[in-house]
C-alpha positions as CSV (number, residue, x, y, z in Angstrom):
1,M,32.9,-6.1,-32.2
2,L,31.9,-6.0,-28.3
3,K,34.8,-5.9,-26.1
4,N,34.9,-8.1,-23.1
5,C,38.0,-8.4,-21.0
6,T,37.6,-11.3,-19.2
7,S,38.8,-12.1,-15.8
8,H,37.4,-13.5,-12.4
9,K,33.7,-12.7,-11.5
10,I,33.6,-10.5,-8.4
11,S,30.8,-9.1,-6.3
12,V,29.9,-6.2,-4.0
13,G,26.3,-6.7,-2.7
14,Q,24.0,-4.1,-4.0
15,R,21.5,-4.0,-6.8
16,V,22.5,-1.6,-8.9
17,C,19.4,-1.1,-11.4
18,C,19.5,1.5,-8.8
19,A,21.7,4.3,-6.8
20,I,20.2,4.8,-3.2
21,P,20.0,7.9,-2.1
22,V,20.3,8.4,2.2
23,P,19.6,11.5,3.6
24,G,20.4,10.9,6.8
25,R,21.3,13.6,9.8
26,F,24.6,13.0,9.2
27,G,24.5,14.0,5.4
28,R,23.8,13.1,2.4
29,A,26.1,11.3,0.0
30,Y,25.8,8.4,-3.0
31,N,27.4,5.1,-2.6
32,L,27.5,1.8,-4.6
33,S,30.7,0.2,-3.4
34,M,32.4,2.4,-5.9
35,T,32.1,6.0,-5.6
36,R,31.9,9.0,-3.7
37,L,30.8,11.4,-6.8
38,V,27.3,13.2,-5.6
39,A,24.8,12.6,-8.1
40,S,21.0,13.4,-8.5
41,T,18.7,10.4,-8.8
42,L,14.8,9.7,-9.4
43,K,12.9,7.4,-7.3
44,T,10.3,5.1,-9.2
45,G,8.8,3.0,-6.6
46,V,11.3,0.7,-5.1
47,V,13.6,1.2,-7.8
48,T,15.6,4.5,-8.1
49,L,17.2,4.7,-11.7
50,L,20.4,7.2,-11.9
51,A,19.4,9.0,-14.7
52,V,22.8,10.1,-16.7
53,P,22.3,12.7,-19.3
54,V,24.1,13.0,-22.2
55,L,25.9,16.2,-23.8
56,I,27.2,17.9,-26.9
57,S,30.0,16.7,-28.7
58,R,32.9,18.8,-30.0
59,P,32.6,20.2,-33.6
60,A,33.5,17.7,-36.4
61,A,36.8,19.5,-36.9
62,Q,38.1,18.4,-33.6
63,Q,36.4,15.5,-33.1
64,Q,37.9,12.3,-31.7
65,S,36.9,8.7,-30.5
66,V,34.8,9.1,-27.7
67,T,37.1,6.5,-26.1
68,D,39.9,8.9,-25.9
69,R,38.0,11.3,-23.9
70,L,38.9,11.5,-20.0
71,V,36.7,10.6,-17.3
72,N,36.5,13.9,-16.0
73,S,35.3,14.0,-12.7
74,R,36.7,16.6,-9.6
75,M,35.3,13.6,-7.1
76,P,36.9,10.1,-7.3
77,I,35.0,7.7,-8.8
78,T,36.0,3.9,-7.8
79,L,35.2,0.4,-8.1
80,D,35.5,-1.6,-5.3
81,V,36.4,-5.5,-6.0
82,P,34.5,-7.9,-5.6
83,V,32.3,-5.8,-7.5
84,H,29.0,-7.9,-7.2
85,D,26.3,-5.3,-8.8
86,A,27.9,-2.2,-8.7
87,A,29.6,-2.3,-12.3
88,G,26.3,-1.1,-13.5
89,M,26.7,2.4,-11.4
90,A,30.2,2.6,-12.0
91,L,29.5,2.4,-16.1
92,Q,27.1,5.1,-15.6
93,L,29.3,7.5,-13.6
94,I,32.2,7.5,-15.9
95,L,29.9,7.9,-19.0
96,A,28.6,10.6,-17.7
97,A,31.8,12.1,-16.5
98,A,33.3,11.9,-20.1
99,G,30.0,13.5,-21.6
100,V,28.9,10.6,-23.7
101,T,25.7,9.5,-24.9
102,F,24.9,5.5,-24.4
103,G,23.2,2.6,-23.8
104,I,23.2,0.2,-21.4
105,E,21.2,-3.2,-21.2
106,H,21.9,-4.9,-17.5
107,P,22.0,-8.4,-16.5
108,P,19.3,-9.5,-14.1
109,P,20.8,-8.6,-10.6
110,A,22.6,-11.2,-8.6
111,P,21.9,-12.8,-5.9
112,P,22.2,-10.4,-2.8
113,A,25.7,-11.4,-0.7
114,P,25.8,-11.8,3.2
115,V,26.4,-8.6,4.4
116,D,29.1,-7.6,6.8
117,F,29.9,-3.7,6.8
118,A,33.1,-4.7,8.5
119,R,34.6,-6.8,5.6
120,R,36.6,-4.4,3.4
121,P,37.1,-4.7,-0.8
122,Q,40.0,-6.8,-1.6
123,R,41.2,-3.7,-3.6
124,T,39.8,-0.6,-5.3
125,V,40.1,0.3,-8.8
126,A,40.7,4.3,-9.5
127,L,38.3,5.3,-12.6
128,A,38.3,9.3,-12.6
129,G,41.0,10.4,-14.7
130,M,41.3,7.2,-17.1
131,R,40.6,7.1,-20.9
132,L,37.3,6.3,-21.2
133,G,37.8,3.2,-23.2
134,D,40.7,2.2,-20.7
135,A,37.7,2.7,-17.5
136,L,35.3,0.6,-19.6
137,D,37.6,-2.1,-20.0
138,A,38.7,-1.7,-16.6
139,I,35.2,-2.3,-15.4
140,V,34.2,-5.2,-17.7
141,R,37.3,-7.0,-16.8
142,E,36.1,-7.2,-13.3
143,D,32.2,-7.9,-13.9
144,P,32.9,-10.1,-17.7
145,R,28.9,-10.1,-17.8
146,Y,29.2,-6.6,-19.6
147,A,30.6,-6.2,-23.0
148,W,31.0,-2.9,-24.7
149,T,31.3,-1.1,-28.2
150,E,31.5,2.6,-29.6
151,V,28.9,3.1,-32.5
152,D,29.2,5.9,-34.2
153,G,30.4,8.2,-30.8
154,R,27.9,6.2,-28.6
155,I,28.8,3.6,-26.0
156,I,26.7,0.6,-26.0
157,V,26.8,-1.4,-23.0
158,R,25.1,-4.9,-23.3
159,P,25.8,-8.8,-21.7
160,S,28.4,-10.2,-22.9
161,Q,28.7,-13.1,-25.4
162,H,29.3,-15.4,-22.7
163,S,25.2,-14.3,-21.8
164,T,22.3,-16.0,-23.4
165,Q,20.6,-12.9,-22.7
166,R,19.3,-11.4,-25.8
167,S,15.8,-10.1,-24.7
168,L,16.5,-6.5,-26.5
169,D,16.7,-8.7,-29.8
170,T,13.0,-9.5,-29.5
171,R,11.3,-8.6,-32.9
172,L,8.2,-6.0,-32.2
173,P,5.4,-4.7,-34.6
174,S,6.1,-2.0,-36.6
175,I,6.4,1.1,-34.7
176,T,6.3,4.8,-35.6
177,V,7.0,7.9,-33.3
178,S,6.4,11.5,-35.1
179,R,7.6,14.3,-33.3
180,A,7.0,13.1,-29.7
181,S,8.4,14.0,-26.2
182,M,10.6,11.6,-24.4
183,L,7.5,10.3,-22.5
184,E,5.6,9.6,-25.4
185,A,8.1,7.8,-27.2
186,L,8.6,5.5,-24.3
187,T,4.9,5.2,-24.1
188,I,4.8,3.8,-27.9
189,L,7.9,1.5,-27.1
190,S,6.4,0.3,-23.9
191,H,2.9,-0.6,-25.7
192,A,4.8,-2.6,-28.2
193,I,6.0,-4.7,-25.8
194,D,3.1,-5.5,-23.8
195,P,0.0,-3.4,-23.9
196,A,-0.6,-4.4,-20.5
197,R,2.4,-2.8,-19.0
198,P,2.2,-0.1,-16.4
199,R,2.2,3.4,-18.3
200,P,5.6,5.1,-18.0
201,T,6.2,8.2,-16.2
202,V,8.4,11.3,-16.5
203,G,10.4,13.3,-13.9
204,Q,13.0,15.7,-13.5
205,M,16.5,15.7,-12.1
206,G,19.2,18.1,-11.3
207,M,22.5,16.8,-12.9
208,Q,24.9,19.0,-14.8
209,F,28.0,18.1,-16.4
210,E,30.2,20.2,-18.5
211,I,30.5,20.0,-22.2
212,P,33.7,18.3,-23.3
213,G,36.3,20.6,-24.6
214,T,34.6,23.7,-23.8
215,G,34.6,24.1,-19.7
216,H,30.9,25.0,-19.9
217,A,28.2,23.4,-18.1
218,A,25.3,21.6,-20.5
219,S,22.2,23.7,-21.0
220,G,19.4,24.1,-22.9
221,P,15.8,22.3,-23.7
222,A,17.0,18.9,-24.0
223,A,14.0,17.5,-22.5
224,A,11.8,19.3,-25.4
225,R,13.4,17.9,-28.3
226,S,11.2,15.5,-30.4
227,I,11.7,11.9,-31.3
228,S,10.5,10.6,-34.8
229,V,11.4,7.2,-36.0
230,A,9.4,4.7,-38.4
231,L,10.7,1.1,-38.2
232,T,9.5,-2.1,-39.6
233,N,9.6,-5.1,-37.6
234,P,12.6,-3.7,-35.6
235,T,13.8,-5.4,-32.5
236,A,13.6,-3.5,-29.2
237,F,17.3,-2.5,-29.2
238,D,16.7,-0.7,-32.7
239,V,13.8,1.0,-31.5
240,L,15.8,2.4,-28.5
241,E,18.8,3.3,-30.5
242,A,16.8,5.3,-33.2
243,M,15.0,7.2,-30.8
244,A,18.3,8.1,-29.3
245,R,19.7,9.1,-32.3
246,S,16.7,10.9,-33.6
247,H,16.6,13.1,-30.1
248,G,20.2,13.7,-30.3
249,L,21.1,13.8,-26.5
250,L,19.3,10.8,-25.5
251,S,20.7,7.9,-23.2
252,W,18.7,4.7,-22.1
253,Q,19.0,1.9,-19.7
254,V,17.4,-1.3,-19.1
255,H,16.9,-3.4,-15.9
256,Y,15.5,-6.5,-15.6
257,D,13.6,-8.0,-12.6
258,A,15.4,-10.6,-10.5
259,G,15.3,-14.0,-11.8
260,D,13.5,-13.2,-15.3
261,D,15.4,-11.5,-18.2
262,S,12.6,-11.2,-20.7
263,L,11.6,-8.1,-22.1
264,A,8.2,-8.4,-20.2
265,A,10.1,-8.3,-17.1
266,S,12.1,-5.2,-18.2
267,S,12.3,-1.7,-16.7
268,I,13.5,0.8,-19.2
269,A,14.5,4.5,-18.6
270,L,15.2,7.3,-21.3
271,S,17.1,10.3,-20.0
272,T,18.6,13.3,-21.1
273,I,20.1,16.7,-19.3
274,G,17.5,17.3,-16.7
275,S,14.4,14.9,-17.2
276,I,13.9,11.0,-17.4
277,A,11.2,8.8,-18.4
278,T,10.8,5.5,-16.7
279,A,8.8,2.4,-18.0
280,Q,8.6,-0.3,-15.2
281,S,7.8,-3.8,-15.3
282,A,4.3,-4.7,-14.1
283,A,6.4,-6.9,-11.4
284,M,8.1,-3.8,-10.1
285,R,5.3,-1.7,-10.1
286,D,3.5,-4.3,-8.2
287,L,6.3,-4.8,-5.7
288,A,6.4,-1.0,-5.3
289,A,2.8,-0.7,-4.3
290,K,3.1,-3.5,-2.1
291,M,6.1,-2.1,-0.2
292,R,4.4,1.1,-0.2
293,G,4.0,2.7,3.4
294,R,6.4,-0.1,5.0
295,L,9.6,0.3,7.0
296,R,12.0,-0.5,5.0
297,I,15.8,0.9,5.7
298,P,18.6,0.4,2.8
299,V,21.1,-1.8,3.5
300,W,23.6,0.7,2.2
301,R,26.8,2.2,3.4
302,S,27.2,1.8,6.9
303,L,25.7,0.9,10.4
304,E,25.8,4.4,11.2
305,T,23.5,5.5,8.0
306,M,21.3,2.7,8.4
307,L,20.9,3.6,12.3
308,S,20.2,7.0,11.4
309,L,17.7,6.3,9.2
310,Y,16.1,4.2,11.7
311,H,15.9,7.0,14.2
312,Q,14.6,9.9,11.8
313,R,11.8,7.1,10.7
314,T,10.8,5.7,14.3
315,G,12.0,8.6,16.9
316,V,13.7,5.3,18.8
317,L,16.5,7.0,20.8
318,M,20.1,5.3,20.6
319,G,23.4,6.1,21.2
320,L,26.5,5.3,18.9
321,E,30.1,5.0,19.5
322,L,32.4,4.3,16.8
323,P,35.7,2.9,16.8
324,P,38.5,4.9,15.2
325,D,38.9,5.2,11.3
326,V,35.5,3.7,10.5
327,E,35.2,4.1,6.7
328,P,32.1,3.7,4.5
329,S,31.4,-0.2,3.6
330,P,31.5,-1.0,0.0
331,I,28.7,-3.8,1.3
332,G,25.0,-3.5,0.1
333,G,22.3,-5.1,-0.2
334,P,18.2,-5.3,-0.6
335,P,16.5,-2.8,1.5
336,I,15.3,-4.5,5.1
337,D,12.0,-4.5,6.2
338,L,11.6,-3.5,10.0
339,T,7.6,-3.0,9.6
340,D,6.1,-3.7,12.9
341,L,9.1,-5.0,14.7
342,P,9.6,-3.9,18.3
343,P,12.2,-1.7,18.7
344,A,14.8,-3.9,20.4
345,V,14.3,-6.7,17.4
346,A,14.6,-3.9,14.9
347,V,17.8,-2.5,16.4
348,A,19.3,-5.9,16.4
349,R,19.0,-6.8,13.1
350,L,20.3,-3.6,11.9
351,V,23.3,-4.2,14.2
352,A,23.9,-8.1,13.2
353,L,24.9,-6.3,9.8
354,D,28.6,-5.5,11.3
355,S,30.3,-7.7,13.0
356,R,32.2,-5.3,15.1
357,F,29.4,-3.8,17.3
358,E,27.2,-4.8,20.0
359,W,24.0,-3.5,21.4
360,T,22.2,-3.0,24.7
361,D,18.8,-1.7,25.8
362,D,18.8,0.4,29.0
363,G,15.1,0.8,29.2
364,G,14.3,1.7,25.5
365,M,17.4,3.8,25.2
366,F,19.6,1.4,22.9
367,S,23.5,1.7,23.1
368,I,25.3,0.4,20.2
369,A,29.4,0.0,20.7
370,P,32.2,-1.6,19.3
371,R,33.2,-5.2,20.7
372,A,35.9,-5.4,22.8
373,E,38.8,-6.2,20.1
374,F,37.8,-3.1,18.1
375,V,38.4,-0.5,21.0
376,S,40.8,0.3,23.7
377,R,38.5,0.9,26.8
378,P,38.0,3.0,29.1
379,T,37.1,5.4,26.3
380,V,36.1,9.3,26.9
381,L,32.5,7.7,27.3
382,D,33.7,6.3,30.1
383,R,35.3,9.2,31.9
384,R,33.5,9.6,35.3
385,L,31.8,13.6,36.1
386,E,31.8,14.7,39.6
387,S,28.6,17.0,38.5
388,V,27.0,18.3,35.5
389,V,24.4,20.9,35.2
390,M,22.2,22.0,32.4
391,P,19.6,24.7,33.2
392,G,17.3,24.6,30.9
393,L,19.5,24.6,27.7
394,A,18.8,24.0,24.1
395,A,21.1,20.8,22.6
396,E,23.9,23.2,21.0
397,A,24.5,24.6,24.7
398,A,23.9,21.4,26.4
399,L,26.8,19.7,24.4
400,E,29.2,23.1,25.0
401,V,28.5,22.3,28.8
402,L,29.3,18.3,28.5
403,V,32.6,19.0,26.4
404,G,33.5,21.4,29.2
405,A,32.8,19.2,32.0
406,I,35.3,16.6,30.4
407,G,37.7,19.2,29.9
408,G,37.8,19.5,26.0
409,K,38.6,22.4,23.9
410,R,36.7,23.4,21.0
411,V,37.9,23.1,17.7
412,G,34.7,22.9,15.7
413,G,31.0,22.4,15.4
414,G,28.2,23.2,13.3
415,Y,24.4,22.5,12.4
416,G,22.8,20.7,9.7
417,E,19.1,20.0,8.7
418,G,17.9,17.0,6.4
419,G,14.5,16.5,4.9
420,L,11.7,14.4,6.2
421,P,10.0,12.5,3.6
422,G,6.4,12.6,2.9
423,R,5.9,15.8,4.8
424,D,5.5,19.2,3.4
425,S,8.2,21.8,3.7
426,A,6.3,24.0,6.0
427,E,5.4,21.2,8.2
428,Q,9.0,19.8,8.4
429,A,10.2,23.4,9.1
430,R,7.8,23.9,12.2
431,R,8.6,20.6,13.4
432,R,12.6,21.2,13.2
433,A,12.2,24.7,14.8
434,A,10.1,23.3,17.5
435,S,12.5,20.5,18.4
436,R,15.7,22.7,18.2
437,A,14.3,25.2,20.5
438,R,13.1,22.4,23.2
439,T,15.5,23.0,26.4
440,V,16.5,20.5,28.7
441,S,17.4,20.6,32.4
442,L,19.5,18.1,34.1
443,S,21.6,18.1,37.5
444,L,23.7,15.1,37.3
445,A,26.4,13.7,40.1
446,N,28.9,10.6,39.8
447,V,28.2,9.6,36.1
448,T,29.9,8.9,33.0
449,V,29.7,10.9,30.0
450,R,27.9,8.1,28.2
451,E,25.1,8.4,31.0
452,V,24.9,11.9,30.6
453,L,24.2,12.2,26.9
454,N,21.7,9.2,27.3
455,A,19.9,11.3,29.9
456,L,20.2,14.4,27.5
457,C,18.4,12.2,24.9
458,R,16.1,11.2,27.0
459,A,15.0,14.6,28.6
460,H,14.9,16.2,24.9
461,G,12.8,13.2,23.6
462,A,13.7,13.1,20.3
463,L,17.3,13.1,20.1
464,S,19.9,10.2,19.6
465,W,23.7,10.7,20.2
466,R,26.8,9.8,18.2
467,M,30.5,9.9,19.3
468,R,33.5,9.3,16.9
469,P,37.1,9.1,18.5
470,P,40.3,10.7,16.9
471,S,41.6,9.0,14.1
472,A,44.5,6.5,15.0
473,R,46.5,9.0,12.7
474,G,45.8,12.0,15.1
475,R,44.7,14.0,12.1
476,E,41.3,14.6,13.4
477,P,39.8,15.4,17.0
478,Y,36.6,13.6,18.7
479,H,33.2,14.3,17.6
480,F,29.8,14.6,19.4
481,D,26.9,14.7,17.2
482,L,23.2,14.8,18.5
483,G,20.5,14.3,15.8
484,S,16.8,14.9,15.9
485,A,14.2,12.7,14.5
486,D,12.6,15.7,13.5
487,G,15.3,16.4,10.7
488,W,18.1,18.4,12.4
489,S,21.8,17.8,14.1
490,V,24.2,19.7,15.7
491,G,28.1,18.7,16.4
492,L,30.7,19.6,18.2
493,S,34.6,18.6,17.8
494,F,37.0,19.1,20.4
495,S,40.5,18.1,21.3
496,L,41.4,16.8,24.9
497,N,44.6,17.2,26.6
498,P,46.9,13.5,26.9
């Protein structure tokens, strides 16, 4: 029997047919409103499926119910409430952390919720360290569209009995697969559903998990295992499960297009350790082609992250002042399309996603700062300096001069790099090196710290700045960060005497 713990239906803003990685200049993380677990993903057009491989079970003599395994993660896995579409991602993460093979049929994505990064979750459910069965119950209690069951050591998650969705119960013609690869098997299934469907694709990923009970990482040529099944008039669900069991280390997921839960509108993924095969629906393929090359910024994690991506994609210069103790937000939503918009219009649309901030345009240098009710002024950025001289300095040295002029004491800092999508690594490295070596010369008098940072970014030509104030709890210092549209950043943390 499918287990379904019913409760109030809740939401969290982001369609999780996908996990959206955001490689900004401030670091790389994955957050779907419920986790800080770092995982690898594979982009498939506009959909990024988290491919969670499955692992080797314990020897039969030591075997226990997989639901008694612990969600064993060194990093927190949490589910923010309301969950919206984040439950699907939480399911993938806990099953991966417990080392269990699975099949998940996701409901169609819910309509996107209004976005305001200032909105905080009502509560947070901690999933890491729980029994797998308890963690599954906790998730479906928060999102009763899902129900789960254990079948011979595999976890199956499908729409609950309250749902009319039964697309995977659609009967298909007889299917025979003989010693096929994962991609070949998925191609045969996709063709049986609709010969006109786009051909599946295969990719790699870098996720690794430990084999439960051994403490050793799973390894071996899992993707090279073959699949053999012969089924007469099966349902699509029968085929997926038969393929998974024939392979032995295979998991599957099915996502549906928005507003359409028919089998024709399904996107199917098969995954194992180190490899994933995906079969997109025709609508998803067409949408991916339509969106290719457009300036789309994922609504994800924080305004800070989105501004960083916009700067990296466009080179528009910005300065961002953060209020104390800003945490990543659980709110998310579909990407925002900023293609061909003037920078002022694009920045206005981005800042409108967080009610704590406002913006001004200082001749093409955009300043984003907290509204008066979210910050105590004057801040360090409003401090006026008699004189600042930067004689041909690179960005790192320029920051040192500025902090010295403020009277700050350095307590940390560093240099980081991030990738530039669509450019080969040699070109990326060349541009980064040239940008980092670029120097600036400034001689300023009677200026605020904010004006110095703006002048520094303008003089360099490819920098934006960020200022994070000390924590209200007094545990963290001030932090200045300069990030380049060419994919590098430098930061400096400092303290100030009261």
